C-alpha positions in Angstrom: 305.8 235.9 268.7 308.7 234.4 270.7 307.0 235.4 273.9 303.8 233.8 272.8 305.6 230.6 271.9 307.4 230.5 275.3 304.0 231.2 277.0 302.3 228.3 275.2 305.3 226.0 276.0 304.9 226.9 279.7 301.2 226.2 279.6 301.7 223.0 277.7 304.3 221.8 280.3 302.1 222.8 283.2 299.2 220.9 281.6 301.4 217.9 281.1 302.6 218.0 284.7 299.1 218.4 286.0 297.9 215.5 283.8 300.7 213.3 285.0 299.9 214.0 288.6 296.2 213.3 288.0 296.5 210.1 286.1 297.5 207.8 289.1 294.6 209.2 291.0 292.2 208.6 288.1 293.6 205.0 287.8 293.1 204.5 291.5 289.6 205.8 291.4 288.8 203.5 288.5 290.1 200.5 290.5 288.1 201.5 293.5 285.0 201.9 291.3 285.5 198.4 289.9 286.0 197.0 293.4 282.8 198.5 294.7 280.8 197.9 291.5 277.7 195.7 292.2 277.9 192.2 290.7 274.7 191.6 288.8 273.4 189.9 285.7 271.0 190.7 282.9 268.9 187.6 282.4 266.8 187.1 279.3 264.0 186.5 279.1 263.5 188.6 282.2 262.7 186.4 285.3 259.5 186.7 287.2 261.4 187.5 290.4 265.1 188.1 291.0 266.6 189.1 294.3 270.3 189.8 294.9 271.8 188.5 298.2 274.9 190.7 298.0 276.6 193.4 296.0 280.0 191.7 295.9 278.8 188.5 294.3 280.3 185.0 294.8 282.6 182.4 293.4 282.8 178.6 293.2 286.0 177.8 295.0 288.0 174.7 294.1 286.5 171.5 292.7 282.7 171.6 292.3 280.6 168.7 293.5 277.9 168.2 290.8 274.8 166.5 292.2 271.7 165.6 290.2 268.4 164.3 291.7 265.2 163.4 290.0 264.5 162.9 286.3 266.3 165.2 283.9 266.2 166.0 280.2 269.1 164.6 278.1 270.5 168.1 277.6 270.5 169.4 281.2 273.5 167.7 282.7 275.4 168.0 279.4 274.9 171.8 279.4 276.0 172.3 283.0 279.2 170.2 282.3 279.9 172.3 279.2 279.4 175.5 281.2 281.9 174.4 284.0 284.4 173.3 281.4 284.1 176.7 279.5 284.6 178.5 282.8 287.7 176.4 283.6 286.0 175.0 286.8 286.9 171.5 287.7 284.1 169.2 288.9 283.2 165.7 290.1 279.8 164.0 289.9 278.3 162.7 293.1 275.1 161.3 294.5 275.0 163.4 297.6 275.9 167.0 298.7 279.3 167.4 300.3 279.4 170.5 302.5 283.2 170.6 302.3 283.1 171.3 298.6 281.5 173.8 296.3 278.2 172.4 295.1 275.9 172.6 292.2 272.6 170.6 292.9 270.0 170.2 290.1 266.7 168.5 291.0 263.2 168.0 289.7 262.0 166.7 293.0 261.9 169.3 295.8 260.9 166.6 298.3 263.7 164.2 297.4 265.9 165.3 300.4 266.6 168.4 302.6 269.2 169.7 300.1 266.6 169.6 297.3 264.1 171.9 299.1 263.6 175.4 297.7 265.2 178.2 299.7 262.9 180.0 302.2 263.3 183.4 300.4 262.2 182.0 297.0 258.7 182.2 295.5 257.8 178.5 295.6 254.6 179.1 293.7 256.6 179.0 290.5 257.1 175.3 291.1 253.4 174.8 290.4 253.9 176.3 287.0 254.9 174.3 283.9 258.7 174.9 283.1 259.1 176.8 286.4 262.3 176.8 288.4 264.1 178.3 291.4 267.8 179.1 291.2 269.7 180.0 294.4 273.4 181.0 294.2 275.1 181.8 297.5 278.2 181.4 299.6 276.5 182.2 302.9 276.2 178.7 304.3 279.0 177.1 302.1 281.9 179.5 301.9 283.1 177.7 298.7 279.8 178.4 297.0 276.5 176.6 296.6 274.1 176.7 293.6 270.7 174.9 293.8 268.4 174.6 290.9 265.0 173.2 291.7 262.8 172.6 288.6 259.1 172.2 288.6 259.7 169.6 285.8 262.6 168.5 283.6 262.2 171.6 281.3 262.3 173.9 284.4 265.6 172.4 285.6 267.0 172.9 282.1 266.0 176.6 282.0 267.6 177.0 285.4 270.8 175.8 283.9 270.4 178.3 281.0 269.9 181.1 283.5 273.1 180.0 285.4 274.9 180.0 282.1 274.0 183.6 281.5 275.0 184.6 285.0 278.4 183.0 284.8 279.1 184.3 281.3 278.5 187.8 282.6 280.8 187.3 285.6 284.1 189.0 286.3 287.4 187.9 285.1 288.3 186.5 288.5 285.2 184.2 288.4 282.9 186.3 290.5 279.2 186.2 289.5 275.9 187.3 290.9 274.8 186.0 294.3 271.0 185.8 293.9 267.8 183.9 294.2 265.7 183.7 291.0 262.1 182.4 290.9 260.9 182.0 287.3 258.5 180.4 284.9 257.4 181.4 281.3 254.1 183.1 280.6 254.4 181.7 277.0 254.8 178.0 277.0 255.8 177.5 273.3 258.6 179.9 272.3 260.6 179.8 269.1 260.1 180.2 265.4 258.3 178.9 262.3 260.1 178.3 259.1 256.8 178.7 257.1 257.6 181.4 254.5 257.6 181.3 250.7 260.8 181.5 248.7 264.2 179.9 249.4 264.2 177.8 252.6 266.9 178.2 255.1 269.9 175.9 254.5 270.9 173.1 256.8 273.7 174.8 258.6 271.6 177.9 259.3 268.9 175.7 260.9 271.4 174.0 263.1 272.9 177.3 264.2 269.5 178.9 264.9 268.4 176.1 267.1 271.7 176.1 269.1 271.9 179.9 269.5 268.2 180.6 270.3 268.0 177.8 272.9 270.4 179.8 275.0 267.6 182.2 275.6 265.0 179.5 276.4 263.4 179.1 273.0 261.9 175.6 272.8 260.2 175.0 269.5 261.2 175.0 265.9 258.4 174.3 263.4 259.7 173.1 260.1 257.2 174.2 257.4 258.9 175.9 254.4 256.4 176.4 251.7 258.8 175.8 248.9 260.4 172.7 250.4 259.0 169.9 248.1 258.6 167.2 250.6 256.7 169.5 253.0 254.0 170.5 250.5 254.0 169.6 246.8 255.5 166.2 247.3 254.2 165.5 250.8 253.2 161.9 249.9 256.8 161.0 248.9 259.3 159.8 251.5 262.5 161.7 251.9 265.6 160.4 250.0 268.5 159.3 252.1 270.5 162.5 252.0 267.6 164.8 253.0 266.5 162.3 255.6 269.9 162.4 257.2 269.7 166.2 257.5 266.3 165.9 259.3 267.8 163.3 261.6 270.6 165.7 262.5 268.1 168.5 263.1 266.1 166.3 265.5 269.3 165.3 267.2 270.3 169.0 267.6 266.9 169.6 269.1 267.6 167.0 271.8 271.0 168.6 272.6 269.3 172.0 273.0 266.1 170.9 274.7 264.2 172.3 271.6 261.4 170.4 269.9 262.0 170.0 266.2 258.4 169.9 264.9 258.1 168.6 261.4 255.0 169.9 259.7 253.2 168.7 256.5 251.0 170.7 254.2 248.6 168.2 252.6 245.9 170.6 251.7 245.7 170.5 248.0 244.3 167.4 246.4 243.8 165.3 249.6 241.3 162.6 249.0 239.1 162.3 252.1 236.9 159.6 250.6 239.5 156.8 250.8 242.3 155.9 253.2 245.0 156.1 250.5 246.2 159.7 251.3 245.8 159.1 255.0 248.0 156.0 254.8 250.6 158.0 252.8 250.6 160.7 255.5 251.1 158.1 258.2 254.0 156.5 256.2 255.6 159.9 256.0 255.2 160.5 259.7 256.6 157.1 260.5 259.7 157.9 258.4 260.2 161.1 260.4 259.6 159.3 263.7 262.3 156.7 262.8 264.6 159.6 262.2 264.1 160.9 265.7 261.3 163.5 265.2 259.0 163.6 268.2 256.6 166.4 267.3 254.5 166.8 264.2 252.3 169.5 262.6 249.7 169.7 260.0 249.3 173.0 258.1 246.3 174.1 256.0 247.3 177.8 255.7 246.9 179.8 252.5 244.7 177.4 250.6 242.6 178.9 247.8 239.1 177.7 247.0 236.5 176.2 249.3 237.5 173.8 252.0 235.7 172.1 254.9 236.9 172.9 258.4 235.2 169.7 259.5 237.2 167.6 257.1 240.4 169.2 258.3 239.6 168.7 261.9 238.5 165.0 261.4 241.8 164.2 259.7 243.8 165.9 262.4 241.9 164.1 265.1 242.5 160.8 263.4 246.2 161.4 263.1 246.2 162.4 266.8 244.4 159.3 268.0 245.9 156.7 265.7 249.5 158.0 265.6 250.5 160.6 268.1 248.7 159.2 271.2 249.6 155.6 270.4 253.3 156.4 270.2 253.4 157.6 273.8 256.6 159.7 273.4 255.3 162.2 270.8 254.4 165.8 271.8 251.0 167.3 271.0 250.2 168.0 267.3 250.7 171.7 266.3 248.2 172.7 263.5 247.1 175.8 261.6 243.8 176.1 259.8 243.1 177.9 256.5 241.7 180.6 258.7 244.5 181.7 261.1 243.8 185.4 261.9 241.0 187.8 262.4 241.7 189.8 259.3 241.0 187.4 256.5 240.4 183.8 255.5 237.4 181.4 255.1 234.3 182.3 257.0 234.5 182.1 260.8 231.2 180.3 261.3 231.2 177.9 258.3 234.9 177.0 258.3 236.7 177.9 261.5 234.0 177.2 264.1 233.6 173.5 263.1 237.4 173.2 262.7 238.3 174.7 266.0 235.4 173.2 268.0 235.9 169.7 266.8 239.6 169.3 267.5 240.8 167.1 270.4 241.7 169.1 273.5 245.4 168.2 273.4 246.0 169.7 269.9 247.8 173.0 269.7 246.2 175.5 267.2 248.3 178.4 265.9 246.6 181.8 265.5 248.4 185.0 264.4 246.1 187.6 265.9 244.5 190.5 264.2 246.4 189.9 260.9 249.0 187.6 259.5 251.8 189.7 261.1 250.5 191.2 264.4 250.9 191.2 268.1 248.8 188.6 269.8 248.0 189.6 273.3 246.3 187.1 275.6 243.1 189.2 275.8 242.7 188.9 272.0 243.3 185.2 272.0 240.8 184.5 274.8 238.3 186.8 273.1 238.4 184.6 270.0 237.7 181.5 272.0 234.7 183.1 273.7 233.1 184.2 270.4 233.4 180.7 269.1 231.8 179.1 272.2 
């Protein structure tokens, strides 16, 4: 037994010595692996095209010269400043590029100046797409680092900043992040969520948080339509009391901060009197209250109505609101509507209800359709097929 214990002790000591000899080498190997690890970034949603210019990445050295050309959304410049502050990068704002400093240039006008032009290795076709952008991050020409974001429009420039945010947040502790050229645009133009369910609505803080967090991943639309919120459906004619109105004002303001459209939707389906202007005027009063609170997109919902309803009546009301309220305001985004028939699976007859409803609507009105059933995937082929069958 004593011999066995001595043998085990010798083995244990030998193993300890071997391990102690190996550990520095393992540590050195890990350091070498980290040093040679390719600096990349996982961007979500996945860009249309992303090309890395190096494996070692890049940094922004010293104070950054922040230059903005062209029209920009309210949120764009604020977000890039917040990003630089969070990354402990000092910056100054300037009108022109200074090649002696690290630079971030954001533009919505590629023809503004030579610095605003898209890089030669980018796919400039994305600048023909709504919400498209090109992001170039490199230290090849400017050793202190240069980032150019060229937006096809104001939204595109903002999404370029959101992509840059993801890149820098995934960077190394020493401030190194991916050196890359990204050419991108969204296939789906409206991205976000509908609070349109039955039961307890979300609370105010949850709504604010959801808008703030989802906008980081380029969501751009929040449709407010909770079925059991009284001023959305059952008491739609009544104006909001002051406390509830203040919450909606803050939601609209949060949307501006996050470049997300807060779309307030009404459900006036039950008991609407189409024979006089009384209910129409009540609807416009309600929309005017929301407009004064800062809401700049509206919806009209006719989903889940029981009984018999006229698709033509629904379409005529929507068109009237569009022409006499939305279009006259000038700064309100297109109406988003849903009919009583909103999927292939069930609802009022396609020919007697949905065809006159859909075919009569103004071209600038957005119609929601959920696909084969209420909860289903909605591929582009299916959506286009529905349009062809109604033609």
